[in-house]
C-alpha positions as CSV (number, residue, x, y, z in Angstrom):
1,M,52.6,-41.0,-14.9
2,S,54.1,-37.6,-15.1
3,W,54.1,-35.5,-12.2
4,E,51.8,-32.9,-14.0
5,L,49.3,-35.5,-14.9
6,R,49.4,-36.8,-11.4
7,R,48.6,-33.1,-9.9
8,E,46.1,-32.4,-12.4
9,I,44.3,-35.9,-11.3
10,E,44.7,-34.8,-7.5
11,K,43.3,-31.2,-8.5
12,L,40.3,-32.7,-10.2
13,E,39.7,-35.5,-7.3
14,G,39.8,-32.5,-4.9
15,E,37.2,-31.0,-7.0
16,V,34.9,-33.6,-7.3
17,L,35.1,-34.0,-3.5
18,R,34.3,-30.5,-2.9
19,L,31.2,-30.8,-5.2
20,R,30.1,-33.9,-3.6
21,S,30.1,-32.0,0.0
22,E,28.4,-29.2,-1.9
23,I,25.7,-31.6,-3.4
24,E,25.3,-33.2,0.1
25,R,25.0,-29.9,1.9
26,R,22.2,-28.8,-0.9
27,Q,20.3,-32.2,-0.4
28,K,20.3,-31.4,3.2
29,D,18.9,-28.2,3.1
30,V,16.3,-29.2,0.6
31,E,15.4,-32.1,2.9
32,E,15.0,-29.5,5.7
33,L,13.2,-27.3,3.8
34,S,10.8,-30.0,2.7
35,E,10.4,-31.0,6.4
36,E,9.7,-27.1,7.4
37,E,7.3,-26.7,4.6
38,P,4.3,-28.6,6.0
39,D,4.9,-26.8,9.2
40,R,5.0,-23.6,7.7
41,S,2.0,-24.2,5.5
42,T,0.1,-25.6,8.5
43,L,1.2,-22.5,10.7
44,E,0.0,-20.2,7.8
45,C,-3.1,-22.2,7.4
46,V,-3.9,-21.7,11.4
47,R,-3.1,-18.1,10.8
48,L,-5.7,-17.6,8.3
49,Q,-8.2,-19.6,9.9
50,E,-8.1,-17.4,13.1
51,R,-8.0,-14.3,10.9
52,N,-11.3,-16.0,9.1
53,M,-13.0,-16.7,12.6
54,A,-12.0,-12.7,13.8
55,L,-13.4,-11.8,10.4
56,A,-16.8,-13.7,10.8
57,K,-17.1,-12.2,14.3
58,E,-16.9,-9.1,13.4
59,L,-19.5,-9.5,10.6
60,A,-21.9,-11.0,12.8
61,T,-21.4,-8.0,15.3
62,L,-22.0,-5.7,12.4
63,K,-25.0,-7.6,11.4
64,L,-26.8,-7.4,14.4
65,S,-25.8,-3.9,15.0
66,C,-27.4,-3.1,11.5
67,K,-30.5,-4.9,12.6
68,E,-30.6,-2.7,15.5
69,L,-30.3,0.5,13.6
70,T,-33.1,-0.7,11.0
71,A,-35.2,-1.3,14.0
72,K,-34.8,2.2,15.8
73,C,-35.0,3.5,11.9
74,N,-38.3,2.0,11.6
75,V,-39.3,3.2,15.1
76,L,-38.5,6.6,14.3
77,G,-40.1,6.7,10.7
78,R,-43.5,5.2,12.4
79,G,-42.9,8.2,14.7
80,E,-42.2,10.6,12.2
81,A,-45.1,9.4,10.4
82,R,-47.5,10.1,13.4
83,A,-46.3,13.3,13.9
84,L,-47.2,14.3,10.3
85,R,-50.6,13.0,10.8
86,K,-51.2,14.6,13.8
87,L,-49.5,18.0,12.0
88,G,-51.7,17.5,8.8
89,K,-54.8,17.5,11.3
90,A,-53.5,20.3,13.1
91,K,-53.2,22.4,9.9
92,E,-57.0,21.5,9.1
93,K,-58.1,22.7,12.6
94,I,-56.3,25.7,12.2
95,K,-57.4,26.1,8.4
96,K,-61.0,26.1,9.7
97,L,-60.8,28.1,12.7
98,K,-59.5,30.8,10.4
99,I,-62.2,30.2,7.9
100,N,-65.0,30.3,10.7
101,S,-63.4,33.4,12.5
102,S,-63.4,35.3,8.9
103,R,-67.0,34.8,8.6
104,P,-69.3,37.2,10.0
105,N,-71.5,36.0,12.8
106,K,-75.0,36.4,12.1
């Protein structure tokens, strides 16, 4: 073989070795990522479940506060209705008293 051909073959062999090393390195990276991915997914799942639980607790608290506010509103509404009835009766009495006082006494 000629010296130039031998040199070219060695150059190509070196390139093949470099490419093999690169392929092996990338395969290891892919394997590591494949192993890490379930861990990452599991961690993300746990994080989302914790967030979901926190939101569920917050929702339960808000529902309870809403029930309390509704109950207070109902009590206030009944009180207001009672007060309006009393006001109506008082206005009627005032009206009757004005009518009676405007009539001349016999």
